[in-house]
N, C-alpha and C positions, 0 to 999 in steps of 0.2 A: 822425701830421705827412707832409706831401706833401713831396720830395725835391725839390733845386730846381738846374738849370745853375746854375755859374761863371762868369763875367766878369770883365774888369778885371783888379781887383788880384790878384783871385785867380786867378788864369790869366795870364798875362804874359805880354808874344807874344815869342814865337821869334825866335830871334837876340841876344837883349838878354841870353841870362847861358848859359852851356856847364852842361848836366845831361843825365845815361847816363839816356838812357829805358829801359825794362823792351820787352823783344818783345811785338809786338800777342796771341803766342797768352799768354805771361806777363801782359799789361794784362787781357787779358778776362776769363783763369781767374778772375785776382783779383775781379774787377766781377760774374760770374757767382755768389763765394760772397759776398759783399756783398748781391746781390739776394737772396740763399736765405736770408740773414741777414734783411733788410727784410722780405719776406715773413712768415717765421713768425713774429717779429716782430707786426707789423700783424695774421696771422691770428690768432696768441694774443689781442690783447687787442680784435678781434671778438666773439672765440668769449666769451669773458669776459663782453661787456656782452649777448650773448644769455642768458647763462645766466643774468642779473641777476634776473628775477622767481621764477626755480627758487630762487635763495640766499634771497632775501628771506623764499618760503614756509618754507624747511628750515629755516631757520634763525633762522626770528620777528623779524625784522631791522627798523625803523621806515623810514619813506622817506629820514630826514636818515642814517640811521647805514647804508642802502645805498648814500646818497650817499659817506659817506664811505669806503667801501670800493671804491666804483667809481674814486675819483681821486685825493685827499691821501693815503690811506695810499700810495699807492705814489713819493711824491715827498716826505715825509719826512728819507729817508735821500739822495735826491739832493740837499738843500739842502746837506747837509753834504760828500757826494762829488760830485757834479756836474763840478763847477769844477775840483778836483784833477783827478780819473778825465781830465778833456781837459789838465789842463796833462802828464802824463803822455804820451797820445799826441803831444802837441809835443817831449818828450825821448826816450821810447823806440819799442822797433820796436812798429807800429801793432796787424801781423797777430796780437801774443802778444796784447796789450791784448783784442783784440775777440776772439780763442779763449777768451779766458778767461772777459769779458762772456758770450761766449751762452752758456760752461759754466755761468756761475751762474745765468745765466736759467731755462735748464733744468731746474736743479736745486731753485732756489726755485718751478718753474711745478711739480713736482709735490707740494711741501709743500704746495702750495696746496690742494691733493688728499685731503690727510690731515687736513686742519685740521678740528679736533671743536668750536669756536663758532668769535665773530667774535672774541674777542682775539687766537685763533692766525690768524685769516684776515688779522686788519689787519697782524699782523707779519709773514708773508707775502707779503702786497704790498707792508708796508714795505720787503725785501730784495731784490724784484723791481724796483725804481724805482731800486735803487742800481747792482743787477746791470748794468741796462742803458743805465747814464748815460752810458755810454763808448762808444757804436755810433754814434752818428749824427754827432760829432766826429771818430770814427779813420776814419769812411766817407768821410764828406769830404773829411780829408786825405786819404787815400789815392789817391782815385781822381785828385784834382787831382794828383798827382805821377805818378800812372802812365799819365796820358793828356797827348797834344801839345792846347796850347791850343785847337785846332781840333777836337782830340775833344773835348772838356771837356761842351760843350752835345749832344752827341749822348749818353757817356757818363751823363749826368743823366740826360737824357728816362728810357734805359734801367732806370734803380734804379725810378725811377716804376713800372715794370711791377713791384716786392714789394710795392710799394702799395697800387697796384689789385689784385694777383692777392692781396693776406691780406684787404684791407677786402671785396672782392666772393666767394670761396669760402669766406671766414671766413662771411659771412650766411648761404650755402648749406649747406654742410658742417656751420656751425654748428644749425643745424634742423635739417638731418639725422641727427645726433647726440645733439642733444636731443631726439627723437621715438621715438629708436631705445633710449631710457635713462630715456626718462620711465616706463615700467614696470618698470624694474627694484626690487627689494628692498633696502633697503639692506645692504651687506656689513659685514663681523664678519672686521677683520683683525688679527690680534693685537692687540687687545682695542680697535682701533679701530673708530667707526665709520663708514662710508664711503660717500654717497648714489650712486645712481647716475649724477647730474651730476659730481661729482668723478672717477669715470675718466677724462671726457674731457678734464680737468686734466693727470690723472696722462700720458697719452699725447703730449698738446703737448707736455710739459716733456721727455718720452726723443727728441723729434726736432730737440730743440737740440741733443744733443750730436755727434753726426754732421757740423750747422753748423761748431763749435765744432773739430772736427777738419780739415777743409777748411779752416780762416784756416792752420790751422797752414803748408799747400805754397803761399803765396802769395809772390811773391816780392818781399821788402818794398823796394819803388822809392828811390830818394836824394832830400833835400827839396833841393828850390829855393829860393833865396835873395830876400829880396824887392828888387822894382825902383826902390823909393820907402819913404821911412818906416821905415826900420828903427828898433827901440826896442829901445835897449841900457840894458840893468838895470845895476845899477851892482856892481862886485864886492868891495869894501870895505864892507858893510854888516851891522848885527847880526844875529842869531837871527831875530827879529821880523818887521824886515824881509826877511829870504826867506822867512819863513813867510807875509807875505802876499804877497810875488809870486808864490810857488809859489801859492797860491788863488786869484791872478787879480786883484790890486791895481789892476796897473800896465794891465792891459785896462779895466779898471773906471773906469781914471782917461782912458784915450784915449776909452771915451765918452763920461766926462762933458765932455772939451774940446769934444767936438762934438755938445753932446746937442742942437742945433736939428738937424742932422741924426735920431742917433739915436731922440728923443726922442718921436717922431710914429708911425715906426715900432715902438716898442718899446711903444706904450701902444694904436696897434692890435690890433697881434698878441695884446696880452694880453687886450682886451677881447674878441675875437673867438672866439681858444680857448674862454674860459670860457661862451661861448652850443651855440660849433661843439662840440667835445668831450663839453659836458655833453650837449646833446640828441642825442651819440651811445650815449652811456652809458643814457639811457633811451626810444630810442628803442622799445626791443622793450617797456620793460613800457609806456609812450602806447599803443601800435596795441594791444597786448593788452587795455587796461582799458580803452582807448574804443571797439576796434570789437571786442572781442570775439576777434579774431586769435588761433590760435597758433603758436609761436616756427617748425613747420615751411611753413606756409601763408606765415609770413614770409621767411624765405627764397625760398620760390619765387617770389616776385613782386617781392622785394627786389633780390636778386641779378645779375637781367639788368637791371634798371634802376640798379645804380649801378654795373657792366658797361658800359653802354653811354656813361652818366653819365659817368667818367672818362677812358674813351676818346677822349671827344668834347673833355673837359674839357684835355686833357694834350694837344692837338692846339690846340684851341683858344686857349692862352695862349700856345705859340709864335707864332699866329699873329700878336697881337695885339703882345705885345711888338717881334718882327718888322718891322710896319705903324705903329708908334709910334717906332721907333726911329730911320725914316727922315726922321721929323719934331718931335721931341723928345728930348730928352738925357734928360729925365725920366721915359722909355718905363718902364720895370720898375714906380716907383709907377703912374705912373698906369696902365698896367695894374691893377698891383693892388687901387686906389680905385675902379674902374668892376667888377670881377669886387665887389670888397666890398660896392660897391650894390645889385648882382643876386642877391648872398647874404642879403642883408636882405629886400628883399621876399618871397623864396623861404621862407627859413624862418618869417615873420612868416605868411605863408601857411598853412602844411603844417599847423597846431594848429586851424585852421579848415576845412579841407574836409570834404565830407561823410562821405568812406568813408574805409577804411583803406586801399584802392589811387591815389584819390589825393594822399591826403598820405605816402606812401610816393612817388610821384609829384615833386611837391614837394621833397622830402626828397633824391633824386636831383637835381633839377635843381641846387639851393644847393649840394650836393658837388660838379657839375658845373664852377659858377663859382669856389666854393672850391680846387680844382685845378687850374683856371686859371688862376688869381692868385697861388696859393702860390712855384710858380717864379720868377717876378717880384719878391715880396716876399724872399724867400729870398737869390735873386741880390742885389738890391739891397744887401744887406747885405755878403756876399760881396765887391762891388765897391766899399763905401767905408770895410773894414778893412784893416786895415796885414798885411801876411801872416806878417809876424815874429810876431804876435797871433791871428791868423787862429784857430784853435784855440782858443783864451778867448774871442774878441769871439762866437764862432760860438756856443757852448757857453752866453754869457750870455743870448745870442738862441733859444739852442732852451728852455733855463731858462724864459724869459717862455713859452714856446709851453707847456711842461710843465710849468709848475708853475700857471699861471692856465688852462689844460688840462685839469688833473686837480681845480681846486677848482670845477669847471663842474659836476660831478657831483651836487657837495654842494650848490653854490649853488641849483638846479634842486629838489632832495629836500629841503631846505628851506624854500622858498618855498609846494612842496607840500603841507607838512605844517605850517609854522605859520605861512602868511599864509592860503595857498586852506583846508587843512584837509580835505578830500578827496580821498584818493586816488583815487578813481573820477574827478574830476575834474585828472588831471596834466596836459591837455591847459591847464591856463588857468596853471600855472606856466611851464611853455615858454613861452607864448606872451606873459606878463610880464616875463622873463626877458630873452627877445629883444628886446622895446621897450625897454627900458631898455640892454641895451649894443650893440645892433649898432648904430642911428645914430651912437650915439660914436664907434667903431671907424671905421667910413666916412669921418663927419668927419675926425677925428683924421689918416687915409690920406691924403685930400684934401687937407689943412693939410701935407702931408710934402713934395709934391709942387715946391714954390718952395728950400728949402733943401736939398733932394739934386738939384737939379740945378744949382745953386751950386757944391756940391761934385764933382761929378761935372770938370764944367769947370775948377775947379784940378788935378785930378786930371789931366786929361788936357794941362794947362799943365805938369804936371813931368814926365810921363812923355818928351812931347815934346823936352824941355829934354835927357832924359838921352839918349835915344835920336840925339840933335842932340852931343851932347857924345861916346857912343858913336863913332858916325860917325866922327868927327875923332880921336879916340885911333885909330880905324884908319888913318884915310889918314894921319897923322902916323907911325905905325910901319911 
């Protein structure tokens, strides 16, 4: 997932409230650590996707089983702990939560390298989803409180480097590591049979522990108060109501109350994530089965394509939002809708290409537009979310991306096995899912423009009223 700039209510205007800002070195140290952890997260997941065909062969899995391992297994625990952990982000020191998250993620990744069968691999992936569920909400919350509003867009743009580096270097070095270990005989360690590619997972897990340690040295910033729409939770309520509040019940009510704004954005995200995350996992098996390429060749060709595409996408998204912002109040959503349209066309074209290189080119262009639209889409949610529940609303939004994105690998795998029925024609399964899901996602994003524009106008009026009241109070004193 791409990380996006936070604006508007997530980044209140300077002078509206007192806030003790960390020093610039402390803030940029914190941002650097978050970028490193983000890099490792995407590097690990990208390398795991590169291993897909090796896992299938050595564990004797069907496409459906491989699809479950690639996605749904990692979100089962997220369903139960993702929102509560986001609540912890709103209540306790975020650097501690993020340090624990990084350490748990590293340990569980190492367990994946020790798995002896499909069931153990599933269990490890389940725990991995739980361990990493606090990273995005905690990182978002820290950055917004570490940097002054004018610095927030550049801070989130820099955070994209973690995503770009992880996904491109993961492809390149993943291919190299797989090639290097492809001829290793299985090892016997304390009665465990470890395949060559499993040592890659063990090594990846070890890298997370230094990152966890670095989090502990971040200077925890103070939390800013909400300029508008503060949410007050009743104090004298039964225990059951308190549990529901902790689980995100109030944030869910807030989303429902403004469903005309949130629902189209959530629906578009869910459908697009299913396809984009799904094809991301099946990308290497598709190229192997359809064009006869190996992982090393895929890494050598695809990595530079992705690097260029994502750097261009990072700039393109900001340019589009800035240009539309001068003309339209729905600039964030409008930009996302245009990018969704381009992603749909490129994704449908990729499996129809006559060569693997052209297919990878189409995938890279789709990635470019996906990255260009992601910051605008994420910023749209941050702009309308009440700051008092920003962590939980963000967690619900990220849950949609995580849950439905994780289901993508299963959906494509199931279509490949039960609809297409021929492993060699995996490209047809990718094309079918894209043809069904992406046009619906694009239409939903376009439909979100009007209600989002109306909500922005309402928020701007409220913020202007508060600013005027603050000015009058200052004059009176």
